[in-house]
DOKE-280880 format. One record per residue (C-alpha): residue number from 1; residue in three letters; x, y, z. Coordinates in pm, 1 decimal. Example, Ala and Ser with C-alpha at 12.3 -4.5 7.8 and 13.67 -1.06 7.14 Angstrom:
residues 2
n  res  X  Y  Z
1  ALA  1230.0  -450.0  780.0
2  SER  1367.0  -106.0  714.0
//
This chain:
residues 190
n  res  X  Y  Z
1  UNK  13954.1  14445.6  38213.9
2  UNK  13826.7  14676.2  38487.9
3  UNK  14136.2  14599.4  38701.2
4  UNK  14369.1  14685.7  38411.5
5  UNK  14190.6  15017.7  38354.1
6  UNK  14211.0  15099.6  38726.6
7  UNK  14586.2  15021.5  38728.2
8  UNK  14642.7  15246.0  38424.6
9  UNK  14440.8  15525.9  38587.0
10  UNK  14649.1  15489.6  38905.2
11  UNK  14974.9  15498.6  38703.6
12  UNK  14860.4  15812.2  38524.1
13  UNK  14769.2  15980.3  38854.9
14  UNK  15109.4  15898.3  39009.8
15  UNK  15285.9  16016.9  38692.3
16  UNK  15096.8  16348.1  38682.5
17  UNK  15132.7  16414.1  39058.3
18  UNK  15507.7  16350.1  39051.8
19  UNK  15555.9  16564.9  38740.3
20  UNK  15350.0  16849.9  38889.5
21  UNK  15552.6  16843.2  39212.8
22  UNK  15882.2  16841.5  39025.6
23  UNK  15774.8  17114.6  38784.3
24  UNK  15664.1  17335.3  39077.2
25  UNK  16018.0  17343.7  39220.3
26  UNK  16198.2  17674.0  39201.8
27  UNK  16517.0  17684.7  38995.2
28  UNK  16710.9  17748.6  39315.0
29  UNK  16562.1  17449.0  39498.3
30  UNK  16614.1  17216.3  39201.2
31  UNK  16976.7  17331.0  39171.5
32  UNK  17041.8  17282.9  39544.4
33  UNK  16890.3  16934.5  39557.4
34  UNK  17064.9  16836.7  39232.5
35  UNK  17399.8  16942.2  39383.4
36  UNK  17326.4  16735.1  39695.6
37  UNK  17237.7  16431.7  39482.4
38  UNK  17561.6  16472.6  39284.7
39  UNK  17761.9  16478.0  39610.8
40  UNK  17585.7  16166.1  39739.6
41  UNK  17645.3  15982.1  39411.3
42  UNK  18011.0  16085.9  39400.0
43  UNK  18064.9  15929.8  39742.4
44  UNK  17906.7  15594.7  39655.2
45  UNK  18134.7  15294.3  39591.2
46  UNK  17930.8  15205.9  39282.2
47  UNK  18024.9  15543.6  39131.6
48  UNK  18387.2  15541.5  39247.7
49  UNK  18441.9  15191.2  39106.2
50  UNK  18260.0  15245.1  38775.1
51  UNK  18473.7  15277.4  38463.0
52  UNK  18174.0  15364.2  38245.7
53  UNK  17882.5  15582.1  38358.7
54  UNK  17567.9  15643.6  38156.6
55  UNK  17409.2  15978.9  38237.4
56  UNK  17105.2  16161.7  38099.0
57  UNK  17067.5  16523.5  37995.5
58  UNK  16811.6  16688.6  38229.0
59  UNK  16485.0  16817.2  38089.6
60  UNK  16316.5  17098.4  38279.3
61  UNK  16342.5  17040.9  38654.3
62  UNK  16482.2  16687.3  38632.6
63  UNK  16775.1  16623.3  38864.9
64  UNK  17076.7  16782.3  38695.1
65  UNK  17375.0  16545.2  38699.4
66  UNK  17582.2  16739.1  38444.9
67  UNK  17834.0  16858.8  38709.7
68  UNK  17886.7  16494.1  38809.4
69  UNK  17926.0  16397.8  38442.5
70  UNK  18201.5  16659.6  38412.9
71  UNK  18372.2  16517.1  38722.5
72  UNK  18347.7  16167.1  38575.8
73  UNK  18517.4  16289.8  38257.8
74  UNK  18783.5  16467.9  38464.2
75  UNK  18845.8  16140.8  38653.2
76  UNK  18906.3  15956.0  38325.9
77  UNK  18579.1  15763.3  38330.2
78  UNK  18388.8  15697.1  38010.7
79  UNK  18065.5  15898.4  38005.2
80  UNK  17774.5  15834.5  37773.3
81  UNK  17428.3  15981.6  37719.1
82  UNK  17115.6  15838.0  37554.3
83  UNK  16995.5  15903.0  37202.4
84  UNK  16653.7  15785.6  37081.4
85  UNK  16580.4  15651.0  36731.8
86  UNK  16227.6  15526.0  36676.1
87  UNK  16141.4  15288.2  36958.0
88  UNK  16498.6  15220.9  37068.6
89  UNK  16750.0  15406.2  37279.5
90  UNK  17129.2  15368.0  37273.3
91  UNK  17404.6  15538.1  37469.3
92  UNK  17681.9  15735.2  37297.6
93  UNK  18013.6  15831.7  37447.6
94  UNK  18099.8  16197.9  37496.0
95  UNK  18439.3  16353.0  37558.4
96  UNK  18290.8  16693.5  37642.5
97  UNK  17961.4  16831.7  37767.3
98  UNK  17953.3  17050.8  37456.6
99  UNK  17880.1  16753.7  37225.1
100  UNK  17498.3  16780.3  37228.0
101  UNK  17215.4  16887.6  36999.0
102  UNK  16838.4  16888.5  37044.8
103  UNK  16688.7  16552.1  36952.2
104  UNK  16372.9  16349.9  37011.5
105  UNK  16118.3  16493.2  37257.5
106  UNK  16325.7  16817.8  37273.1
107  UNK  16593.6  16635.7  37475.8
108  UNK  16956.6  16721.6  37431.3
109  UNK  17130.8  16418.9  37278.9
110  UNK  17495.2  16337.7  37210.4
111  UNK  17606.1  16409.8  36854.0
112  UNK  17895.6  16160.6  36843.5
113  UNK  17900.5  15825.1  36670.4
114  UNK  18068.1  15617.0  36942.6
115  UNK  17784.3  15388.9  37052.1
116  UNK  17861.7  15217.3  37381.3
117  UNK  17761.0  14873.0  37504.7
118  UNK  17947.4  14833.9  37834.3
119  UNK  17790.3  14526.7  37992.7
120  UNK  17874.5  14652.5  38341.9
121  UNK  17800.5  15023.2  38293.9
122  UNK  17660.7  15225.4  38581.0
123  UNK  17335.7  15374.1  38450.4
124  UNK  17188.5  15675.6  38629.6
125  UNK  16819.6  15661.0  38543.0
126  UNK  16574.0  15950.8  38558.0
127  UNK  16211.6  15892.2  38648.5
128  UNK  15894.0  16063.2  38755.3
129  UNK  15843.4  15835.0  39056.9
130  UNK  16022.6  15551.1  39234.2
131  UNK  15942.0  15338.1  39536.2
132  UNK  16159.2  15171.3  39800.9
133  UNK  16149.8  14844.0  39603.0
134  UNK  16325.4  15007.3  39307.9
135  UNK  16014.5  15022.6  39091.2
136  UNK  16029.7  15311.2  38848.6
137  UNK  15775.5  15516.1  38662.7
138  UNK  15909.8  15704.7  38364.1
139  UNK  15722.2  15889.1  38094.6
140  UNK  15552.8  15572.2  37968.1
141  UNK  15755.1  15505.8  37652.6
142  UNK  15957.7  15212.0  37793.5
143  UNK  16297.2  15310.4  37649.9
144  UNK  16497.2  15227.4  37962.3
145  UNK  16310.9  14901.9  38027.5
146  UNK  16379.5  14780.7  37672.9
147  UNK  16744.6  14884.5  37704.6
148  UNK  16786.7  14696.1  38034.0
149  UNK  16617.7  14388.5  37887.3
150  UNK  16898.3  14383.8  37626.4
151  UNK  17176.2  14469.4  37875.2
152  UNK  17075.9  14315.0  38209.3
153  UNK  17427.6  14340.1  38358.3
154  UNK  17415.0  14719.5  38388.5
155  UNK  17401.7  14871.3  38737.0
156  UNK  17068.2  15053.9  38746.5
157  UNK  17042.5  15350.4  38986.2
158  UNK  16722.8  15557.9  38996.3
159  UNK  16760.7  15933.9  39038.3
160  UNK  16489.1  16163.1  39173.6
161  UNK  16403.3  16417.6  39439.4
162  UNK  16277.2  16274.8  39768.2
163  UNK  15930.2  16419.8  39702.8
164  UNK  15907.0  16191.4  39395.9
165  UNK  15923.4  15876.7  39608.9
166  UNK  15591.4  15692.5  39620.9
167  UNK  15472.6  15425.1  39861.3
168  UNK  15404.0  15193.5  39568.5
169  UNK  15475.6  15233.1  39198.1
170  UNK  15261.3  14991.1  38995.7
171  UNK  15474.5  14779.9  38765.7
172  UNK  15415.9  14526.9  38492.4
173  UNK  15597.9  14225.0  38357.3
174  UNK  15833.4  14436.1  38141.5
175  UNK  15921.6  14695.1  38406.6
176  UNK  16277.9  14649.7  38532.4
177  UNK  16350.2  14762.2  38889.8
178  UNK  16646.9  14968.2  38999.8
179  UNK  16916.7  14839.5  39235.6
180  UNK  16905.3  15163.5  39434.2
181  UNK  16735.3  15502.3  39428.4
182  UNK  16928.3  15819.0  39516.8
183  UNK  16762.1  16139.2  39635.5
184  UNK  16893.7  16447.7  39812.0
185  UNK  16837.0  16259.8  40139.1
186  UNK  17060.8  15965.2  40050.4
187  UNK  17066.6  15627.5  39879.2
188  UNK  16798.2  15363.4  39922.6
189  UNK  16934.6  15019.7  39834.4
190  UNK  16685.9  14760.0  39720.3
//
């Protein structure tokens, strides 16, 4: 019991530290690093070869991949974004980056009805912290982990700033690791 409490305290500390660091970024720095991450992703074979890419709409200082989403649409790729309903999350296709409205947790969500279930989709996953083993720490709600448990064939790529990398991210039995993590310094393959 004591060990479990210590692990939860450690998770909370990592989560808060990573969020504080990210939130302290200037708009200019976040925009610059986001642009660098987009360029790195665009050059990766996993992005070039993907027919379907699942993005996320950035909240606050999260890495902004919207320019890359626009490029994906321009290249004829299918692009989808998450929408939350209760305890589940699904991805919905968009044809334009204007097809959003504020949804759960004040996140911008797609308004369309075209739910996507591409078994081999490339999923670009936000997080508060990642480690070199692909372990991810999100906001603690488990939406992505539950989604990946249902669709294990998706390519899972963690997205964060380099300063959000941790030596070790504690993970549990239901936490699903990423195949790679991309920061402004490059891609780390697991």
